[in-house]
N, C-alpha and C positions, 0 to 999 in steps of 0.2 A: 238902766240902759239896752236894751234890745240884747236876749240873750245869743242869737242869730249874728251879732258882730263878730262873735267867736271867731264862727269860722274865717275870717281875712288873715289873723295873725296863724290858724293853724295849716290855712293852705298855704302862704310862705314858709311856713316852718317846711312843711312834707317838700315845698319845692326845690329850697332851702336845702335840706339833706342829699335827697335826690342828686342834686346837681356838686355837691360835694364831696358826695363819696362816687358819685362816678369820674370826677374829675382827679380824686386821691393817685390812683394806677396809673396813671400817666402825664406828669406833669409839661413833656415835652409840646403835647396836642395843645395843651394850653396854651404854651410859651410859642408856638408856631399862632396860635388864634391872634395872641396880642399883637403879632408883627403883622400879622394880615391885615389889620384891624389900625395897623399904622400909627401905633402908641409912641408914643417919645422911649428911650432907653435906660429912662429913668425906671419906667413903669414895664415894660418888654424887657423883663429880663428872667432869670430861673428860680431868681429866689422867690421872684412873686407870683411865679407861675404854682412854685411851692405850695406855698402863703395861703391864697386867695381860698383852695377848698376847704382848709382851715377855720378861713373869715367866715366861709359860709355856714359852714358847723357851727362856731360858736355862736352868729346872729340865731342862727334856730334856735338854738338851745337857751338864748337870751329869752327869747318868744314866748318859749313853755314856761320859764319860772316864774313863784305867784309872788314873787317883791315886785312892788309897785315901779323900784328905780330898777331893777334892773329889764324891767319889762319896757321900762320907756327908752332903754339905751339899747334895745332891741330896735325899737318899732324906728328908733333916728335911724341906727344902723343901718335897719331896711331900706330906710326912705333914699338913706345916700346912694346904699349900692343898687336898689334897681333904677333910682334914676341916673346911672352913669351907665349900666347899661344899655339903660333907653338910649341918652343920647350916641354914645357909642354907635348902637346899630342902626341910629336915624343917620347920624355921619356915613356910618359904612353902604350905606340905602344910592348914598352918589358917588359909587364908585365903579369903576369901567375900567377892569372886571371885578365884579362885585366878589368880595372874600366871602370866606366860609365863617364860622364859628361856632367851636367849640364848648360852648357856653355848658351844656351838658353834657360834659366829655363824649364818650361815644356814644351818648343815647338819643334815636333821633334823628331828625333830617335836618344838616348842618347849613344846608343855603340857606341865605338872607334873602328874603323877599318881605313880601308887604305882611304877609302870615307871622314872622318873627316879631314887626312893630307891633301889630295886634296885640300881640302874646304879652310883651313887655312892657304895650301900656296897659293893657289888664292888670296885671302884677304889680305895677306900677300905684293904680289906683287903687289895690290891697293893701299896700305899703302903706296910704296914706287916710286909709281907714283904718288901720292898725295904727296908726301917729295919731288921729283922732282919739280912740279908745283910752290911750294913753293918757290925753291930755285931761279926757272927763277921768282918771283915777283906778282906771280899769287895767283890768290881764286879762288873757287869754284864758289861765287858768279859772278867776272869779267869776268869769261870764260861764262857763262850766261848771262851775259849782252853782248855781245858778238856774239850771237846767231842771224840769223835769219830764216828767215820761213823755210829754209828746214832744220836748226841744229833741229831746235824743231817740227819738222816731224820724224826725226830721232830718236831723245829721246823719245818721244810721241809712237813711235813705241816698240822700246828699252824695256821700261817700260812694255807697253803690252805683246812684248815677252815673259819677265820673268814672268809674271804673269801666262801667257799660259802654260808654263813650270813648275812652282809649283804647278797649279790643275792638268793637265797630271802626271807629276810624282808623282805626293803623291797621285792620285787615285790609281793609277794600284801599287804604293806601298802596299798600304793599303791592294788591291782585293790582291796582292800578300803572304802578311803576314799571310794575312787570308785561302787563297785558295778557289774557286770558291766554294765548298759546304759549308765553314762558311758561306761565305757571303750569299749564295741563306739562309743559316740556320739562320743567322742576321736575316732575315728579316720573317720567321716563327717565329723569337720566337717574337719579337716585335709584330706582329699581334694578339697573344697569349697574350698580355700583361693581367693580368686582374687587375681590380680595385684597387683602394685606401683599404689599409687593416683598416683604419678607416675607412670608409664609409661604408665596411662591417662589422665591428663592433656595430655602429649605428643601422643599419639593425635589425642586430640580439640582440639588448638589452644590448648588454654587456659594460662596462665603454669604452669610446674612450681612446686611449693613443699611441705610439707610437710602428706601428706593421711592424716588417719586412719579404713582401710582395715583391714580382717578382720571375723573373726563370731566373736561373744559366746554363751556358752550362759547360761540362764537355770536355775532351781532347777527348774522346768519340765521341763530338759532342752532348751527349746524355744530355734530360732537366730533370730537377729539381729543384719544388718551396721552395725557401728559407725557408717557412713556414713548407713544408716536411722534410727539410736537418733536421731544430731544432727540430722537432716531435723527432727524431729517440735519440737528446743529445743533450743538450745545447751549443751554440756553439759561438765563438769571432770569429767574424769577418773582418777579417784584409784586408782594402778596399783599393786599389790604383788605382789612373787614371794617372801616368805615368811613367819613365823608370828613373825616377831621381838618385842623388845618396841615397837618402832616402828610394825610394821603395828597391833600393841594399840591405840598409843593415836590412833593413824588412828581407830581403829575407833571409839573412845570419842568421838573431838572431831566424827563425820561429821553427824548430827544437828545440834551448834550451824552447821557450815557449812550445811548445807540451808537453816536457817533466813535466815542474814544472805547467802542467794542465791537468794532464793524467783522470781528468773528464771531461773535456770539452773537444767540437772538438774543434780545432785551423783552420780557412780554411781560405784562401791566396784570396782574389777576385778582379779581372785586370778589367778595362774598356776596356782593349786591349787585342789581342789576347794573351793568359800568356804565350801559349807555343813556341813562336818563339826565347825568353830567355832562352838557352842553361840552365841554373842554373835551371829553369825550367821542363824540359824534364823529369827528372822521379823523381819529387821530388809528393807526393801524396797529397792530399784534395788544390786543387790547382783547380778554377775554373773563367771563363771568365762571364761578365757580360754585355751581349748586348744591346749600346746606352745608356751603365751607367744608366742603370734606376733603379738597385737598390741603386746606389750610392746615386743617386738623393732623392728617395726616402726614404734614411736611411738621406738627409741633412748632409752626411759625413762631406763635407766643406774640409780642405787642407789634401791633401795627404801627406802620407799616415793618414790611423785613423784605428778607430778601435770599434766596438759595440759588445754587450753582448746581446745577443738572445735568452731567457730564451724557454722550450719546449712548450710553448704552442705559440709562433709567435714573444710576444712582448719583446722591448728590454728595457734591467733593467739596461743596464750602457753604458753612450757613448752616442753620438759621443767624442771620443778623438783622437786628432790630433798628429801627429811627432812622430818619435821614441821613445824620452823619456817618452814621454804622455803614450803611449802604455807600453812601459815598466812596469812605473809604475802604472798603470790597472793591468798589469799580477801580479807584486810583490802583489797589495793588493788581486784579486780572492785567487793566491795562496795558503794565509792564512786565508779568511774569509769564511764563510761559502756561498752556491749558493745564489742566490734571489732567494726567495719565483716562487716555480713553474717551476726553472731550472731542479730538476729532480723529478714530480710531477709522480706516478705510475698511475694517471688515466688518462694525458699528453699520455704515455710511450702508453696506452692500445690503446688509440683514435690512434695513431700513427699506432699501428701492425695492426687496422683496417684499414686502408689507405692504408699500404704500404703490396704487395703482399708477402705473406709467402714464397714463393717461389725464392725472389729475393736473387741474390745471394751479399753475403756486401763484399765491397771493403780493399782495404789495406788500407787506410786510415779509415777506423772504419765505413763508410759511406754506407749502403745499396744501392744500384744501382737501379736510377731509370727506370720505364719502359721506353720503346721503345715508341715514340711519335707516 
């Protein structure tokens, strides 16, 4: 048997480990993915979402075992698993609008495209090759044991080539999404990142507390500080750092949240350039957080998250994590009186002094910032 066939089960094991580990910390995204893929309720539930990453890790472990029967069991499970993934993605290609898939948790681009189908086709083919190895009585470790020096050199070079391909294509893909101007602007924003708000409050002699600080970028690549944005009106910042199913559910619910909170600005803040997502092309109140500085400073936690910021730039509520937790926060804010300072006239007066009087007001109710 050709020693090179060992690459098929080894590749599958690596993919399953990556997928399982990526899903483990956030089963909610996996559950959202199942819902968006329109799976029946017996499958699309929280219990299955929690078990799926463990199943993937188990199959990966079976593919690396030295015993023929366990390797055969793992190869059969891999064929069934990747066949199911292929069918689900091919079916999702017919949906309108097309959903997202958190197949690798928060890793990678979650939009379902022709590339997703090609990727799953390759993985299914590798699973079938692995099944052939098992039928012929081989195992991945058995094939590795037969490697000579030349085979090990080929394996090392193959792994190196795969790593270089991921690094090169990943970098080019990010730049392509942002565009050269956005890439340069990211460096500009990072270089002008102000100090932490807590330190500023200590120097000013005011009580230290969580303060929203940092810079956001709009679709025209204009910059506004979070504090200045909030000075005009108390803001509910909905923060995301991935394109997982939960993020898509959040995008769908934004109009409803804005309608229920007329006295607050409701802004979507994404750590990736948000305008590459078709649903956000014309949606107002969408901001880019280059380098995830705002997300990190607010200690947002699991995505999506939400934080209420008053007109003094202080965090008055949150962060809360997950779509349902954000929903509960919106429900509470829609009935509660805004926290102290949220509508402070003095704060609004200070905002007017630092905001250009002739600055135009945008469609989302935010006064456009001065050009940097």
